[in-house]
N, CA, C, O and CB atoms as a CASP TS submission, in Angstrom:
PFRMAT TS
TARGET T0000
AUTHOR 0000-0000-0000
METHOD Language model
MODEL 1
PARENT N/A
ATOM      1  N   UNK     1     -16.292   9.821  17.339  1.00  0.00           N
ATOM      2  CA  UNK     1     -16.037  10.585  16.230  1.00  0.00           C
ATOM      3  C   UNK     1     -14.971   9.829  15.440  1.00  0.00           C
ATOM      4  O   UNK     1     -14.111   9.242  16.097  1.00  0.00           O
ATOM      5  CB  UNK     1     -15.630  11.999  16.613  1.00  0.00           C
ATOM      6  N   UNK     2     -14.920   9.769  13.943  1.00  0.00           N
ATOM      7  CA  UNK     2     -13.710   9.101  13.309  1.00  0.00           C
ATOM      8  C   UNK     2     -12.654   9.994  13.200  1.00  0.00           C
ATOM      9  O   UNK     2     -12.772  11.194  12.955  1.00  0.00           O
ATOM     10  CB  UNK     2     -13.966   8.552  11.967  1.00  0.00           C
ATOM     11  N   UNK     3     -11.542   9.343  13.401  1.00  0.00           N
ATOM     12  CA  UNK     3     -10.463  10.631  13.590  1.00  0.00           C
ATOM     13  C   UNK     3      -9.470   9.813  12.506  1.00  0.00           C
ATOM     14  O   UNK     3      -8.637  10.636  12.126  1.00  0.00           O
ATOM     15  CB  UNK     3      -9.664  11.013  15.544  1.00  0.00           C
ATOM     16  N   UNK     4      -9.266   8.683  11.946  1.00  0.00           N
ATOM     17  CA  UNK     4      -8.374   8.216  11.122  1.00  0.00           C
ATOM     18  C   UNK     4      -9.274   6.765  10.213  1.00  0.00           C
ATOM     19  O   UNK     4     -10.106   6.001  10.703  1.00  0.00           O
ATOM     20  CB  UNK     4      -6.932   7.831  12.145  1.00  0.00           C
ATOM     21  N   UNK     5      -8.848   6.778   9.095  1.00  0.00           N
ATOM     22  CA  UNK     5      -9.471   5.860   7.916  1.00  0.00           C
ATOM     23  C   UNK     5      -8.054   5.293   7.317  1.00  0.00           C
ATOM     24  O   UNK     5      -7.051   5.983   7.133  1.00  0.00           O
ATOM     25  CB  UNK     5     -10.522   6.836   6.606  1.00  0.00           C
ATOM     26  N   UNK     6      -8.167   4.062   7.083  1.00  0.00           N
ATOM     27  CA  UNK     6      -6.799   3.636   6.239  1.00  0.00           C
ATOM     28  C   UNK     6      -7.446   2.478   5.372  1.00  0.00           C
ATOM     29  O   UNK     6      -8.552   1.986   5.599  1.00  0.00           O
ATOM     30  CB  UNK     6      -5.317   3.010   7.313  1.00  0.00           C
ATOM     31  N   UNK     7      -6.528   2.092   4.268  1.00  0.00           N
ATOM     32  CA  UNK     7      -7.225   0.639   3.557  1.00  0.00           C
ATOM     33  C   UNK     7      -5.957  -0.172   3.706  1.00  0.00           C
ATOM     34  O   UNK     7      -4.884   0.085   3.159  1.00  0.00           O
ATOM     35  CB  UNK     7      -7.844   0.717   1.670  1.00  0.00           C
ATOM     36  N   UNK     8      -6.215  -1.175   4.508  1.00  0.00           N
ATOM     37  CA  UNK     8      -4.886  -2.374   4.558  1.00  0.00           C
ATOM     38  C   UNK     8      -4.762  -2.902   2.854  1.00  0.00           C
ATOM     39  O   UNK     8      -5.374  -2.783   1.792  1.00  0.00           O
ATOM     40  CB  UNK     8      -5.405  -4.094   5.831  1.00  0.00           C
ATOM     41  N   UNK     9      -3.771  -3.426   3.308  1.00  0.00           N
ATOM     42  CA  UNK     9      -3.333  -4.495   1.804  1.00  0.00           C
ATOM     43  C   UNK     9      -3.998  -5.537   1.603  1.00  0.00           C
ATOM     44  O   UNK     9      -4.129  -6.349   2.519  1.00  0.00           O
ATOM     45  CB  UNK     9      -1.936  -5.172   1.739  1.00  0.00           C
ATOM     46  N   UNK    10      -4.594  -5.759   0.300  1.00  0.00           N
ATOM     47  CA  UNK    10      -5.565  -6.696   0.030  1.00  0.00           C
ATOM     48  C   UNK    10      -6.597  -5.986  -0.958  1.00  0.00           C
ATOM     49  O   UNK    10      -7.133  -6.687  -1.816  1.00  0.00           O
ATOM     50  CB  UNK    10      -6.211  -7.215   1.376  1.00  0.00           C
ATOM     51  N   UNK    11      -6.910  -4.579  -0.875  1.00  0.00           N
ATOM     52  CA  UNK    11      -7.750  -4.146  -1.767  1.00  0.00           C
ATOM     53  C   UNK    11      -8.069  -4.611  -3.350  1.00  0.00           C
ATOM     54  O   UNK    11      -7.244  -4.556  -4.262  1.00  0.00           O
ATOM     55  CB  UNK    11      -7.414  -3.039  -1.725  1.00  0.00           C
ATOM     56  N   UNK    12      -9.137  -4.973  -3.440  1.00  0.00           N
ATOM     57  CA  UNK    12      -9.531  -5.627  -4.912  1.00  0.00           C
ATOM     58  C   UNK    12      -9.721  -4.578  -5.624  1.00  0.00           C
ATOM     59  O   UNK    12      -9.274  -4.724  -6.762  1.00  0.00           O
ATOM     60  CB  UNK    12     -10.823  -6.565  -5.049  1.00  0.00           C
ATOM     61  N   UNK    13     -10.300  -3.368  -5.390  1.00  0.00           N
ATOM     62  CA  UNK    13     -10.992  -2.257  -5.946  1.00  0.00           C
ATOM     63  C   UNK    13     -12.011  -2.363  -6.656  1.00  0.00           C
ATOM     64  O   UNK    13     -12.233  -1.793  -7.724  1.00  0.00           O
ATOM     65  CB  UNK    13     -10.339  -1.612  -6.582  1.00  0.00           C
ATOM     66  N   UNK    14     -12.812  -3.258  -5.964  1.00  0.00           N
ATOM     67  CA  UNK    14     -14.201  -3.540  -6.396  1.00  0.00           C
ATOM     68  C   UNK    14     -15.165  -2.015  -6.392  1.00  0.00           C
ATOM     69  O   UNK    14     -16.312  -2.089  -6.834  1.00  0.00           O
ATOM     70  CB  UNK    14     -14.851  -4.770  -5.250  1.00  0.00           C
ATOM     71  N   UNK    15     -14.853  -1.204  -6.084  1.00  0.00           N
ATOM     72  CA  UNK    15     -15.810   0.159  -6.600  1.00  0.00           C
ATOM     73  C   UNK    15     -16.670   0.494  -5.496  1.00  0.00           C
ATOM     74  O   UNK    15     -17.272   1.567  -5.468  1.00  0.00           O
ATOM     75  CB  UNK    15     -16.866  -0.121  -7.987  1.00  0.00           C
ATOM     76  N   UNK    16     -16.783  -0.593  -4.351  1.00  0.00           N
ATOM     77  CA  UNK    16     -17.977  -0.250  -3.735  1.00  0.00           C
ATOM     78  C   UNK    16     -17.804   0.911  -2.726  1.00  0.00           C
ATOM     79  O   UNK    16     -18.682   1.763  -2.590  1.00  0.00           O
ATOM     80  CB  UNK    16     -18.533  -1.446  -3.088  1.00  0.00           C
ATOM     81  N   UNK    17     -16.616   0.923  -2.002  1.00  0.00           N
ATOM     82  CA  UNK    17     -16.351   2.011  -1.470  1.00  0.00           C
ATOM     83  C   UNK    17     -16.375   3.692  -1.939  1.00  0.00           C
ATOM     84  O   UNK    17     -16.623   4.703  -1.283  1.00  0.00           O
ATOM     85  CB  UNK    17     -15.368   1.655  -1.190  1.00  0.00           C
ATOM     86  N   UNK    18     -16.069   3.527  -3.106  1.00  0.00           N
ATOM     87  CA  UNK    18     -16.216   4.906  -3.786  1.00  0.00           C
ATOM     88  C   UNK    18     -17.770   5.006  -4.074  1.00  0.00           C
ATOM     89  O   UNK    18     -18.241   6.141  -4.009  1.00  0.00           O
ATOM     90  CB  UNK    18     -15.267   5.043  -5.257  1.00  0.00           C
ATOM     91  N   UNK    19     -18.611   3.984  -4.379  1.00  0.00           N
ATOM     92  CA  UNK    19     -20.198   4.093  -4.586  1.00  0.00           C
ATOM     93  C   UNK    19     -20.665   4.496  -3.008  1.00  0.00           C
ATOM     94  O   UNK    19     -21.499   5.401  -2.976  1.00  0.00           O
ATOM     95  CB  UNK    19     -20.995   2.423  -5.213  1.00  0.00           C
ATOM     96  N   UNK    20     -20.336   4.070  -1.975  1.00  0.00           N
ATOM     97  CA  UNK    20     -20.951   3.972  -1.025  1.00  0.00           C
ATOM     98  C   UNK    20     -20.616   5.770  -0.406  1.00  0.00           C
ATOM     99  O   UNK    20     -21.446   6.541   0.075  1.00  0.00           O
ATOM    100  CB  UNK    20     -20.452   2.536  -0.196  1.00  0.00           C
ATOM    101  N   UNK    21     -19.296   5.986  -0.616  1.00  0.00           N
ATOM    102  CA  UNK    21     -18.630   7.273  -0.052  1.00  0.00           C
ATOM    103  C   UNK    21     -17.720   8.072  -1.074  1.00  0.00           C
ATOM    104  O   UNK    21     -16.506   8.180  -0.897  1.00  0.00           O
ATOM    105  CB  UNK    21     -17.716   6.877   1.194  1.00  0.00           C
ATOM    106  N   UNK    22     -18.283   8.538  -1.988  1.00  0.00           N
ATOM    107  CA  UNK    22     -17.142   9.118  -2.726  1.00  0.00           C
ATOM    108  C   UNK    22     -16.690  10.375  -2.584  1.00  0.00           C
ATOM    109  O   UNK    22     -15.989  10.991  -3.387  1.00  0.00           O
ATOM    110  CB  UNK    22     -17.326   9.056  -3.905  1.00  0.00           C
ATOM    111  N   UNK    23     -17.104  10.746  -1.548  1.00  0.00           N
ATOM    112  CA  UNK    23     -16.331  12.084  -0.722  1.00  0.00           C
ATOM    113  C   UNK    23     -14.974  11.853  -0.067  1.00  0.00           C
ATOM    114  O   UNK    23     -14.078  12.667   0.159  1.00  0.00           O
ATOM    115  CB  UNK    23     -17.247  12.612   0.555  1.00  0.00           C
ATOM    116  N   UNK    24     -15.056  10.225   0.246  1.00  0.00           N
ATOM    117  CA  UNK    24     -13.667   9.969   1.032  1.00  0.00           C
ATOM    118  C   UNK    24     -12.898   8.927   0.255  1.00  0.00           C
ATOM    119  O   UNK    24     -11.668   8.968   0.268  1.00  0.00           O
ATOM    120  CB  UNK    24     -13.888   9.405   2.628  1.00  0.00           C
ATOM    121  N   UNK    25     -13.682   7.798  -0.562  1.00  0.00           N
ATOM    122  CA  UNK    25     -12.854   6.866  -1.145  1.00  0.00           C
ATOM    123  C   UNK    25     -12.860   7.264  -2.819  1.00  0.00           C
ATOM    124  O   UNK    25     -13.851   7.781  -3.334  1.00  0.00           O
ATOM    125  CB  UNK    25     -13.426   5.311  -0.762  1.00  0.00           C
ATOM    126  N   UNK    26     -11.601   6.947  -3.596  1.00  0.00           N
ATOM    127  CA  UNK    26     -11.402   7.077  -4.674  1.00  0.00           C
ATOM    128  C   UNK    26     -10.575   5.922  -5.310  1.00  0.00           C
ATOM    129  O   UNK    26      -9.539   5.487  -4.808  1.00  0.00           O
ATOM    130  CB  UNK    26     -10.963   8.221  -4.747  1.00  0.00           C
ATOM    131  N   UNK    27     -11.195   5.421  -6.589  1.00  0.00           N
ATOM    132  CA  UNK    27     -10.607   4.208  -7.340  1.00  0.00           C
ATOM    133  C   UNK    27      -9.713   4.836  -8.231  1.00  0.00           C
ATOM    134  O   UNK    27     -10.051   5.840  -8.856  1.00  0.00           O
ATOM    135  CB  UNK    27     -11.659   3.266  -8.131  1.00  0.00           C
ATOM    136  N   UNK    28      -8.617   4.331  -8.335  1.00  0.00           N
ATOM    137  CA  UNK    28      -7.545   4.613  -9.488  1.00  0.00           C
ATOM    138  C   UNK    28      -7.722   3.283 -10.401  1.00  0.00           C
ATOM    139  O   UNK    28      -7.035   2.307 -10.100  1.00  0.00           O
ATOM    140  CB  UNK    28      -5.797   4.802  -8.848  1.00  0.00           C
ATOM    141  N   UNK    29      -8.555   3.204 -11.433  1.00  0.00           N
ATOM    142  CA  UNK    29      -8.761   1.957 -12.218  1.00  0.00           C
ATOM    143  C   UNK    29      -7.561   1.699 -12.736  1.00  0.00           C
ATOM    144  O   UNK    29      -7.226   0.519 -12.640  1.00  0.00           O
ATOM    145  CB  UNK    29      -9.785   1.999 -13.287  1.00  0.00           C
ATOM    146  N   UNK    30      -6.628   2.583 -13.375  1.00  0.00           N
ATOM    147  CA  UNK    30      -5.464   2.221 -14.285  1.00  0.00           C
ATOM    148  C   UNK    30      -4.544   1.566 -13.249  1.00  0.00           C
ATOM    149  O   UNK    30      -3.862   0.655 -13.720  1.00  0.00           O
ATOM    150  CB  UNK    30      -4.735   3.560 -15.111  1.00  0.00           C
ATOM    151  N   UNK    31      -4.360   1.834 -11.880  1.00  0.00           N
ATOM    152  CA  UNK    31      -3.250   1.362 -10.999  1.00  0.00           C
ATOM    153  C   UNK    31      -4.112   0.270 -10.204  1.00  0.00           C
ATOM    154  O   UNK    31      -3.557  -0.447  -9.371  1.00  0.00           O
ATOM    155  CB  UNK    31      -2.495   2.642  -9.986  1.00  0.00           C
ATOM    156  N   UNK    32      -5.430   0.164 -10.468  1.00  0.00           N
ATOM    157  CA  UNK    32      -6.150  -0.800  -9.377  1.00  0.00           C
ATOM    158  C   UNK    32      -5.850  -0.717  -8.140  1.00  0.00           C
ATOM    159  O   UNK    32      -5.320  -1.646  -7.530  1.00  0.00           O
ATOM    160  CB  UNK    32      -5.972  -2.103  -9.560  1.00  0.00           C
ATOM    161  N   UNK    33      -6.193   0.554  -7.549  1.00  0.00           N
ATOM    162  CA  UNK    33      -5.756   1.169  -6.194  1.00  0.00           C
ATOM    163  C   UNK    33      -7.144   1.655  -5.690  1.00  0.00           C
ATOM    164  O   UNK    33      -8.056   1.932  -6.469  1.00  0.00           O
ATOM    165  CB  UNK    33      -4.554   2.481  -6.318  1.00  0.00           C
ATOM    166  N   UNK    34      -7.253   1.746  -4.246  1.00  0.00           N
ATOM    167  CA  UNK    34      -8.160   2.672  -3.951  1.00  0.00           C
ATOM    168  C   UNK    34      -7.719   3.372  -2.776  1.00  0.00           C
ATOM    169  O   UNK    34      -7.458   2.870  -1.683  1.00  0.00           O
ATOM    170  CB  UNK    34      -9.429   2.122  -3.811  1.00  0.00           C
ATOM    171  N   UNK    35      -7.658   4.652  -3.127  1.00  0.00           N
ATOM    172  CA  UNK    35      -6.903   5.897  -2.268  1.00  0.00           C
ATOM    173  C   UNK    35      -8.079   6.639  -1.179  1.00  0.00           C
ATOM    174  O   UNK    35      -9.300   6.528  -1.280  1.00  0.00           O
ATOM    175  CB  UNK    35      -6.257   7.271  -3.546  1.00  0.00           C
ATOM    176  N   UNK    36      -7.439   7.298  -0.290  1.00  0.00           N
ATOM    177  CA  UNK    36      -8.563   8.061   0.527  1.00  0.00           C
ATOM    178  C   UNK    36      -8.281   9.554   0.162  1.00  0.00           C
ATOM    179  O   UNK    36      -7.126   9.921  -0.055  1.00  0.00           O
ATOM    180  CB  UNK    36      -8.481   7.794   2.293  1.00  0.00           C
ATOM    181  N   UNK    37      -9.238  10.331   0.100  1.00  0.00           N
ATOM    182  CA  UNK    37      -9.141  11.707  -0.067  1.00  0.00           C
ATOM    183  C   UNK    37      -8.983  12.505   1.254  1.00  0.00           C
ATOM    184  O   UNK    37      -9.376  12.030   2.319  1.00  0.00           O
ATOM    185  CB  UNK    37     -10.309  12.147  -0.795  1.00  0.00           C
ATOM    186  N   UNK    38      -8.427  13.670   1.170  1.00  0.00           N
ATOM    187  CA  UNK    38      -8.193  14.535   2.546  1.00  0.00           C
ATOM    188  C   UNK    38      -9.549  15.170   2.632  1.00  0.00           C
ATOM    189  O   UNK    38     -10.081  15.873   1.773  1.00  0.00           O
ATOM    190  CB  UNK    38      -6.861  15.781   2.511  1.00  0.00           C
ATOM    191  N   UNK    39     -10.096  14.763   3.975  1.00  0.00           N
ATOM    192  CA  UNK    39     -11.454  15.312   4.144  1.00  0.00           C
ATOM    193  C   UNK    39     -11.450  15.248   5.878  1.00  0.00           C
ATOM    194  O   UNK    39     -10.649  14.582   6.535  1.00  0.00           O
ATOM    195  CB  UNK    39     -12.790  14.286   3.253  1.00  0.00           C
ATOM    196  N   UNK    40     -12.361  15.962   6.345  1.00  0.00           N
ATOM    197  CA  UNK    40     -12.889  15.761   7.406  1.00  0.00           C
ATOM    198  C   UNK    40     -13.868  14.665   7.650  1.00  0.00           C
ATOM    199  O   UNK    40     -15.048  14.745   7.310  1.00  0.00           O
ATOM    200  CB  UNK    40     -13.308  16.769   7.654  1.00  0.00           C
ATOM    201  N   UNK    41     -13.193  13.352   8.419  1.00  0.00           N
ATOM    202  CA  UNK    41     -13.732  12.213   8.192  1.00  0.00           C
ATOM    203  C   UNK    41     -15.187  12.331   9.284  1.00  0.00           C
ATOM    204  O   UNK    41     -16.051  11.456   9.352  1.00  0.00           O
ATOM    205  CB  UNK    41     -12.542  10.966   8.475  1.00  0.00           C
ATOM    206  N   UNK    42     -15.186  13.380   9.928  1.00  0.00           N
ATOM    207  CA  UNK    42     -16.523  13.334  10.712  1.00  0.00           C
ATOM    208  C   UNK    42     -17.497  13.590  10.231  1.00  0.00           C
ATOM    209  O   UNK    42     -18.543  13.262  10.791  1.00  0.00           O
ATOM    210  CB  UNK    42     -16.651  13.988  11.644  1.00  0.00           C
ATOM    211  N   UNK    43     -17.505  14.223   9.105  1.00  0.00           N
ATOM    212  CA  UNK    43     -18.337  14.751   8.291  1.00  0.00           C
ATOM    213  C   UNK    43     -19.332  13.535   7.629  1.00  0.00           C
ATOM    214  O   UNK    43     -20.522  13.700   7.362  1.00  0.00           O
ATOM    215  CB  UNK    43     -17.491  15.559   7.291  1.00  0.00           C
ATOM    216  N   UNK    44     -18.686  12.475   7.459  1.00  0.00           N
ATOM    217  CA  UNK    44     -18.890  11.180   6.658  1.00  0.00           C
ATOM    218  C   UNK    44     -18.824   9.812   7.070  1.00  0.00           C
ATOM    219  O   UNK    44     -18.619   8.809   6.387  1.00  0.00           O
ATOM    220  CB  UNK    44     -18.093  11.166   5.767  1.00  0.00           C
ATOM    221  N   UNK    45     -19.099   9.975   8.713  1.00  0.00           N
ATOM    222  CA  UNK    45     -18.995   8.870   9.764  1.00  0.00           C
ATOM    223  C   UNK    45     -19.916   7.668   8.984  1.00  0.00           C
ATOM    224  O   UNK    45     -19.477   6.683   8.391  1.00  0.00           O
ATOM    225  CB  UNK    45     -19.677   9.408  11.448  1.00  0.00           C
ATOM    226  N   UNK    46     -21.100   8.005   9.145  1.00  0.00           N
ATOM    227  CA  UNK    46     -22.043   6.785   8.604  1.00  0.00           C
ATOM    228  C   UNK    46     -21.745   6.102   7.511  1.00  0.00           C
ATOM    229  O   UNK    46     -21.805   4.873   7.502  1.00  0.00           O
ATOM    230  CB  UNK    46     -23.301   7.155   8.300  1.00  0.00           C
ATOM    231  N   UNK    47     -21.303   6.984   6.208  1.00  0.00           N
ATOM    232  CA  UNK    47     -21.236   6.414   5.163  1.00  0.00           C
ATOM    233  C   UNK    47     -19.561   5.300   5.249  1.00  0.00           C
ATOM    234  O   UNK    47     -19.417   4.165   4.795  1.00  0.00           O
ATOM    235  CB  UNK    47     -21.398   7.716   4.011  1.00  0.00           C
ATOM    236  N   UNK    48     -18.664   6.051   5.891  1.00  0.00           N
ATOM    237  CA  UNK    48     -17.277   5.340   6.027  1.00  0.00           C
ATOM    238  C   UNK    48     -17.869   3.925   6.795  1.00  0.00           C
ATOM    239  O   UNK    48     -17.947   2.960   6.034  1.00  0.00           O
ATOM    240  CB  UNK    48     -15.963   6.369   7.077  1.00  0.00           C
ATOM    241  N   UNK    49     -18.120   3.784   7.634  1.00  0.00           N
ATOM    242  CA  UNK    49     -18.917   2.631   8.476  1.00  0.00           C
ATOM    243  C   UNK    49     -19.532   1.971   7.809  1.00  0.00           C
ATOM    244  O   UNK    49     -19.370   0.773   8.042  1.00  0.00           O
ATOM    245  CB  UNK    49     -19.809   2.945   9.420  1.00  0.00           C
ATOM    246  N   UNK    50     -20.317   2.242   6.911  1.00  0.00           N
ATOM    247  CA  UNK    50     -20.717   1.533   5.800  1.00  0.00           C
ATOM    248  C   UNK    50     -20.273   0.761   4.741  1.00  0.00           C
ATOM    249  O   UNK    50     -20.652  -0.302   4.250  1.00  0.00           O
ATOM    250  CB  UNK    50     -21.122   2.083   5.377  1.00  0.00           C
ATOM    251  N   UNK    51     -19.310   1.604   4.485  1.00  0.00           N
ATOM    252  CA  UNK    51     -18.046   0.899   3.246  1.00  0.00           C
ATOM    253  C   UNK    51     -17.410   0.111   4.099  1.00  0.00           C
ATOM    254  O   UNK    51     -17.323  -1.049   3.695  1.00  0.00           O
ATOM    255  CB  UNK    51     -16.752   2.013   2.401  1.00  0.00           C
ATOM    256  N   UNK    52     -16.875   0.347   5.266  1.00  0.00           N
ATOM    257  CA  UNK    52     -16.052  -0.555   5.924  1.00  0.00           C
ATOM    258  C   UNK    52     -16.832  -2.207   6.058  1.00  0.00           C
ATOM    259  O   UNK    52     -16.348  -3.313   5.817  1.00  0.00           O
ATOM    260  CB  UNK    52     -15.725   0.190   7.426  1.00  0.00           C
ATOM    261  N   UNK    53     -18.278  -1.800   6.565  1.00  0.00           N
ATOM    262  CA  UNK    53     -19.096  -2.775   6.810  1.00  0.00           C
ATOM    263  C   UNK    53     -19.475  -3.844   5.270  1.00  0.00           C
ATOM    264  O   UNK    53     -19.639  -5.063   5.228  1.00  0.00           O
ATOM    265  CB  UNK    53     -20.384  -1.963   7.487  1.00  0.00           C
ATOM    266  N   UNK    54     -19.510  -3.076   4.418  1.00  0.00           N
ATOM    267  CA  UNK    54     -19.594  -3.912   3.225  1.00  0.00           C
ATOM    268  C   UNK    54     -18.448  -3.871   2.057  1.00  0.00           C
ATOM    269  O   UNK    54     -18.558  -3.783   0.834  1.00  0.00           O
ATOM    270  CB  UNK    54     -20.859  -3.556   2.622  1.00  0.00           C
ATOM    271  N   UNK    55     -17.201  -3.978   2.988  1.00  0.00           N
ATOM    272  CA  UNK    55     -16.080  -4.406   1.719  1.00  0.00           C
ATOM    273  C   UNK    55     -15.886  -5.807   1.566  1.00  0.00           C
ATOM    274  O   UNK    55     -15.519  -6.412   2.574  1.00  0.00           O
ATOM    275  CB  UNK    55     -14.550  -3.847   1.947  1.00  0.00           C
ATOM    276  N   UNK    56     -16.020  -6.310   0.740  1.00  0.00           N
ATOM    277  CA  UNK    56     -15.881  -7.845   0.423  1.00  0.00           C
ATOM    278  C   UNK    56     -14.740  -8.372   0.947  1.00  0.00           C
ATOM    279  O   UNK    56     -14.804  -9.569   1.227  1.00  0.00           O
ATOM    280  CB  UNK    56     -15.853  -8.178  -1.018  1.00  0.00           C
ATOM    281  N   UNK    57     -13.692  -7.795   1.162  1.00  0.00           N
ATOM    282  CA  UNK    57     -12.297  -8.354   1.563  1.00  0.00           C
ATOM    283  C   UNK    57     -11.915  -7.703   2.951  1.00  0.00           C
ATOM    284  O   UNK    57     -10.756  -7.871   3.329  1.00  0.00           O
ATOM    285  CB  UNK    57     -11.106  -7.984   0.387  1.00  0.00           C
ATOM    286  N   UNK    58     -12.683  -7.056   3.659  1.00  0.00           N
ATOM    287  CA  UNK    58     -12.260  -6.243   5.057  1.00  0.00           C
ATOM    288  C   UNK    58     -11.384  -5.785   5.041  1.00  0.00           C
ATOM    289  O   UNK    58     -10.622  -6.173   5.927  1.00  0.00           O
ATOM    290  CB  UNK    58     -12.112  -6.746   6.162  1.00  0.00           C
ATOM    291  N   UNK    59     -10.824  -4.668   4.087  1.00  0.00           N
ATOM    292  CA  UNK    59      -9.877  -3.957   4.479  1.00  0.00           C
ATOM    293  C   UNK    59      -9.909  -2.592   4.870  1.00  0.00           C
ATOM    294  O   UNK    59      -8.904  -1.908   5.064  1.00  0.00           O
ATOM    295  CB  UNK    59      -9.172  -4.068   3.723  1.00  0.00           C
ATOM    296  N   UNK    60     -11.058  -2.221   4.978  1.00  0.00           N
ATOM    297  CA  UNK    60     -11.201  -0.753   5.026  1.00  0.00           C
ATOM    298  C   UNK    60     -11.446  -0.663   6.620  1.00  0.00           C
ATOM    299  O   UNK    60     -12.351  -1.243   7.221  1.00  0.00           O
ATOM    300  CB  UNK    60     -12.511  -0.094   3.990  1.00  0.00           C
ATOM    301  N   UNK    61     -10.423   0.211   7.210  1.00  0.00           N
ATOM    302  CA  UNK    61     -10.323   0.317   8.597  1.00  0.00           C
ATOM    303  C   UNK    61     -10.528   1.823   9.161  1.00  0.00           C
ATOM    304  O   UNK    61     -10.280   2.697   8.330  1.00  0.00           O
ATOM    305  CB  UNK    61      -8.973  -0.238   8.979  1.00  0.00           C
ATOM    306  N   UNK    62     -10.873   2.191  10.227  1.00  0.00           N
ATOM    307  CA  UNK    62     -11.071   3.416  10.801  1.00  0.00           C
ATOM    308  C   UNK    62     -10.939   3.128  12.149  1.00  0.00           C
ATOM    309  O   UNK    62     -11.056   1.982  12.581  1.00  0.00           O
ATOM    310  CB  UNK    62     -12.313   4.067  10.460  1.00  0.00           C
ATOM    311  N   UNK    63     -10.667   4.233  12.945  1.00  0.00           N
ATOM    312  CA  UNK    63     -10.293   4.488  14.323  1.00  0.00           C
ATOM    313  C   UNK    63     -11.067   5.787  14.738  1.00  0.00           C
ATOM    314  O   UNK    63     -11.092   6.809  14.052  1.00  0.00           O
ATOM    315  CB  UNK    63      -8.681   4.644  14.482  1.00  0.00           C
ATOM    316  N   UNK    64     -11.743   5.612  16.035  1.00  0.00           N
ATOM    317  CA  UNK    64     -12.777   6.173  16.401  1.00  0.00           C
ATOM    318  C   UNK    64     -12.191   6.885  17.693  1.00  0.00           C
ATOM    319  O   UNK    64     -11.459   6.172  18.380  1.00  0.00           O
ATOM    320  CB  UNK    64     -13.954   5.204  16.531  1.00  0.00           C
ATOM    321  N   UNK    65     -12.454   8.493  18.227  1.00  0.00           N
ATOM    322  CA  UNK    65     -11.772   8.884  19.531  1.00  0.00           C
ATOM    323  C   UNK    65     -12.704   8.270  20.631  1.00  0.00           C
ATOM    324  O   UNK    65     -12.428   8.409  21.823  1.00  0.00           O
ATOM    325  CB  UNK    65     -11.597  10.584  19.709  1.00  0.00           C
TER
END
């Protein structure tokens, strides 16, 4: 089960994570940053893993129990 998700420095705000899992990831176009929504990550494990695997700069990280 995923218990923690974070985005490391270097995010290019490509929008991929938000497309893959809008329930967890949000892009702020004006600030050019990606942020996380406060949700139960365990409900979106497959999407979080897909977002991390498909991140072009490999900055989406997660920790499992």
